[in-house]
N, C-alpha and C positions, 0 to 999 in steps of 0.2 A: 594100177594104183589110183585111187580116187583123188580128185583135185585137191581136196582138203589135206590129204596125207602128203601130196607132193609139195604143197606150200609149207606145211609144217617141217618137212624134211629139208627144204631149201633154206628156211629160216634157221634151222638148227645148224646146217652146214656153215652158215655165215655168223654163227654164235649170237643169234638174235633170239633172246628169250622173251616170248610173249605168251599171254594166256591162251587157253584153248579157243580155237576158232569156232564160232557158231554161225548158223545160216540166218542171214537177215531176210533175204528173199531169193526166189529162183525165177528165172525167165528162160524157159527152154533149157538149153545146155549151159547157160550162164548163171552163175551163183554169186551173189554178193555176201561176203562174210563180215562178221564184226567180232570184236573182243574188248575186254575190259583192261584198264590200266590205271595207274595213278597220274594225276596231273603233272607231278614233278618229273616224270619220265616221258611224258607224251611227245614233246617236240623231238627228243633224241630218237625215240622209236620211229616217229614220222620220217625223220631224215634218213634213218637206216633203211626203212621200207622204200622210201623214194629212190634211194641208190640202187635198188633191186628191181625197179619197175620193168626195165627192158628184159629181165630174166624171168620175173614172176608173171608178168602180164597183168598185174593188179595195181591200181592207183590207191594209195592210202589217203584217207580223209578223216579228220577229227569230226566226230558227231556231237560232242558235248556231253551233257549230264544225263542223269536218269530221266528228267523231265523232257529233254530234247529227244531222247530215244523213244519215250512213250508217244510223243506227237509224231515222230518219224514212222514208227511202226503202224500207226493208225492211218497215215497218209499214203503209204506205199501200195496197199492192195488195190488192184484195178477195180474201177466201178464206172458205170455209164454216166452218172450225173455227178456234178460237184457235190462234195460231202463235207459237212462241218466236222471238225475233229477236236477232241479234248475240251469242248465247251468253252473255248477261248476266242471264238470268232474267226478262227482260221478255217478257210475253205480250200480244200485241196482238189485239184482236178485230176482226171485220169492220167496215168503215165502215158507218154507218147509212144506210138508204135515204133517198131524197130526201123521202119522205112524212113523215119525222120533222121536217123543217124547219118544217112548218106547225103543229107542236104545241109549239113553244118558247114558254114564258111565265114571267113572274115567279111566278105562282101555283104552277106546277109546281116551281119552285125552292124555294119556301117549304114546299110539301108534302113534298119530299124532306128538307129540314132537320128538319122536325117528326118524321118517321119515324126519322131518324138520332138525334135527341135522345132519343126514347123508348127506342130500342134501347140507347143508351149508358147512360142512367139505369138500365136493367134489368141491364146487364152490368157496368158499371164504377162506377156511382154518380155523384154531382155532379161538375162540372168542378173542377179544382184552383184554389183561391183563395189570396190572400195580401193583405198590406197594399199599398196603392197605392205603387208605386215612385217614387223621386225621381230627378232628373237623367237623365231618359230622352230619347234622341234619336229623333225620328220617322223612319220610312222615307222617304227622298227620293232614292234613287239606283237606277237600273236596273243590277243587278249582272251580268246575262248578258253584258254587253259586256266585262267585265274578267276576266282570268286570276287566279283566287284565289291562285295561287302567287306572283305578282309584283305584283298590284294594278294592272297596266298593261293597257290595252285589247288584246284579241287582235289579232294582225296580220291575221287573216283570219276573217270571219264571213259568214253567209248570211242573206238576208231573202227572205220569200215575199210574193207578191201574191195574196191569196185573193179569188176572184170574188164578193165580197159587200160591201155598205156597212155591214153589221151586224157589229161586232166579236165579239159573243157567238156567232156561228156558226163562228168559226175552228176550234174543236175538232172540229166535224163534218167540215169540209173536210179537215182534217189527220189525222182518225181518232185523236185523242189520248185516251189513257186506257184503262182496262180491264185494267190489270196491277197486281199486288200490291195495295196499298191505294189506288191511284189510281182514282178513279171512272171509269165509262165515259163516252163522249162526250156522251150525252144529259144526264147530270147536270151536266157542266161548262157546257153551253150554257144550261140553265135557270137555274143559279145565276148565270152571267155576266149573263144578261138581268135578273135580279132586282137584282144589284149595280149594273148600269148604270143602271137606273131609279131606284135608291135613292141611290147615291153617285157616279154618273157614272164608274164604273170601266170602263176600256177596255183591251183586251188589247194589250200592246206586244211581249212576248216569249213564245214557247212553244218550249222546247227539248225534248229527249227525256224530261226528268224535272222540268222547272221551268216555272212560269207566273209572269209578272210583269205587273202591271196599273198603269196610270196613273190617278189618282183626282182628279177635279175638285171633288167635294163630300165631303170626308172628315168623319168625326164630330168634333164640337168639344166634346162633354161626356163625362164618364166613363160615364154611364148608357148612352148610345148606343154608345160604344166597347166596353163590356163585352158588349152584345148582339151586336155585330159580331164580337168576339173569339170568342165561343162558336160563332157560325156558322162561322168560319174553322177552329176546332178540329174541328168536325164534318166539314167539307169536306176538310181535310188533317190526318189523324190524327197525322202526325209532328210537328206544331207544338207539341203539349203536352209533348214531350220536353225542350223548352228552357225551360220555366217555367210560370207560371200564367196564367189568364185575365186577371188584373189586369196582369201583366207585358206581355202582348201588347196589351191595350187601351190602356195608356199610350203604347205606340209607335204605335198607330193614330190617335191624336188629331192632327189636322192633317197626317197623312201623305199625301204625294202619290204614293207607290208602295206596292203590296202585292206580297209575294213568297210563293210556295208551292213546296214541294219535297217530292218523294216518294222514298223510298229504294228 
């Protein structure tokens, strides 16, 4: 039985009704699938698919809207040189070779953070600090599901099934990153592995310019939250446009969701 048929049968067995699976891309014997759904049911479907990862061998990840899919499909094909896609200034690099998969580690993620920290200190100085804010609301909502203009769920969204049980490998399979200030795929996967091991952070959504993660063990003290906030500033440089390390740290305490966005 073909893999797509096996997945369809598995989902049916668990009373999971999803649209027909389509091929997003193939790499040797591994195939990444995608399907369409409404935004109102997206998170429920993601949670159901997440519960089956150890059986299915596929990690679910929200891909976003039709626009996100258009950019993604243009970025995935392998090419020798960086290539502009969709005329929006995004430059996608070639997907990494499968050899890279064997070198993913928390230690590599920490090493990258330390290099970035030293570079930032040399170029820009210390992180912006402030008094600890009051009346802060933690991040607890997956925003990729919602249209920011209306605050309502998108009528149509897409979800991928990536052929891996490890969520930190999703950026490799989808060739995410390497444009503007967004790090290349190998940086994403090493940091994701580190944050998974440390905070239980799992990839839920990966659109053309956004990453959202669900967190099972968020920081509970200001000291740990400040350390994490500094790491997130290094990872996503656009984050410090909105405030200080203390502002972000306060929102990270007991937060079940992390959001990253690159311009």
